[in-house]
Steps between C-alpha positions, in 0.01 A plus 500: 500500500199289404171617359212553737147383435280689258291779644129436545243700308412678825863608549515624141185701560651649814808605302292670232277683746787609725689643203187670363448662840853643490683253722872472432651190341691416819196535726286297261760221493510498881119492519470197274826333601664483160791658317500851360555360151186286535301813588635683195436214257147429628402866488648543151311195376178636645552847350566358151236229491246630749508173690742276682277198480511264205130454434450266209177569317293228342631210703291262699202289413369553149132562443292229340353600164258336263543454124409866435762624747246609760552434869319196634 
């Protein structure tokens, strides 16, 4: 049995909210269209870390600064 595609951030959010509202693991999996084990692992990751999204801080365009380190 091959792996399915990764769940979108929206689907992950649906899993977290459904579980927080008391929905069963089986019903949540049916709602999103994924396996029960995916529901469990996504909800566990959210409950430990507080997020299921990997938001990398401090990445992107750097700010230009002058010789004193002040923003230009």
